[in-house]
N, C-alpha and C positions, 0 to 999 in steps of 0.2 A: 504494501502499501504506499511504501516510500516514494511519490516520484521522481527524486534527483535520480539519476544516474551514476553517482561516484556511490549507491548506494547497494547497485546491482548490476549496468552494462562494467564489464573488464577495457572496453575498450576506454570510455568515457571516465572512465576512473584515475585507468594511466592517465590519459590527458589533464588528467587534475592534479591539485597543490599535495594532494595523495600518496599518487603513483601506484594504486591499489583498492580494490572494493574496501570500505568500508562499511562499519555498520552503522547506522543512524545514533542523536549521541546518547537519547534514554534509551538504546536498547537495553547495553548490559540492565540496569533496574526490571526491567519486565524479563528478559531470558532467567531469570530465579523466579520458579512461580512456585519451588515447591524444597527441602531440607534433603541430602544427600539420602540415600539408601529410604526414601519412602517414598511411595507410590503416587505414577505424578496425573496427577488433577486434570489435565486436558487428556486422558483418557478415554472421559466422561462424553468425546464430539465422536466417539468412532459407535457409541451407543444412541445420543441424542444428538440426531443433525440441529435442533433447534436451540440446541447450548449455548449462549455464547462465549464462556472459560473468565466470566465474572468472578466475582465471590469475595468471600471472608476470608484470611489467610493472614497468620506472621506467618513470615517467612527468616527471619531474623536469626533464630536461634537462642534470642535471652531471654532467659528466664521470667517471668510474669513477675511483676512488682506489687507488693502486697498494700496494695493502698486501701480498698477495702471500696472500692465506688465501680460500678455499676455498668456508668457509661463513655462512652469516649468520642472526643469528635477532632476532627481532623483538622490539626492549628496550620498547618501548612509548612512548607518544604521551602529549601533553597540548594541550588544546584550547582554547582560549581567545575566545569570544563574542563580538561587536562590535555585529552585526545580519542583519538576514536580506536574505537576497538574495529581492528582488521580481521578477515576468512582468517580459519586456522588459529585464532591467537583461544586461549585458555583463560576466563577471564575467573575471577579470585574474586568473592567480597567479605568486606570482617564489617561488623555491624558493633556500638557500645553501642551503650549510657554516659550521658556526656552531664547531664543537668537533670533533674526534680525540683520543683519553687511547689510548694504551696500557698496560697492565695484563699482572699475571701474577695468574692465582690457579693452583687445584686442579689443572685439568687443563692448563695449561702457558697462552702468551703470549692475548691478547686484543686488539683495539679496539673503542671506544667510540666510537661518527660518531654523531655530533646534529645532526640535518634542523631547517631553518625553512619551513615553506610562508605566504605572507601574500597572502591571495584581499580583492583587490577589488573596485568594482563601477567602472563607465566615468564618475565623480564623482571619481574617487579616495579614496572610503570605504574604509577597510580592517571587513569581513566579519568574519572569521575568522582566525587562525594557528593552526597545526599544527606542531608541533613533536617529532620522533619521536626516537627511537635505536635508531640498528644496532649491532649486535653481532656483529662480523667476527671469527670465532678460525680 
C-alpha cells in the first residue's frame, strides 16, 4: 500500500539516496506483532477473510505495572527516525519504562506512564526510537 517506489521497486530504489529497497519509516513498529515463540495472530486471516488484523495487544514484553487502575488511554507517541530498515535486515526492539507520574485531575487520580522502544538492525544501528505515553485511570 506504500506508493513510493523506493519501498518496492528495485530500479527506483537503486536511483534513490538509499541505493536499495528500504522499508517505510514506521514499518518496524508494525512488524512486531507478537512476542517470540507465541502464535502469530495474523494466522486468523486464513480462517476469517473479513478480519482486518486489528485488536488489542501488548507486545512489549514488559511486566504489567501494579497500578490498580482499569482504564487505559493513549496519551500520544513521539517518534525519532535515524535510518530505514532494508530488505534482509534483522530488526530487534527493546522496550523499557522510562517514567511513571501520579497526577490528580478534575475527575480524580491518574498515572502517566512513559515507555520507550528502540529499534535496531543486525549491526546495532538504531533505526528509530518510539516514546509512548499511557494514561491510566
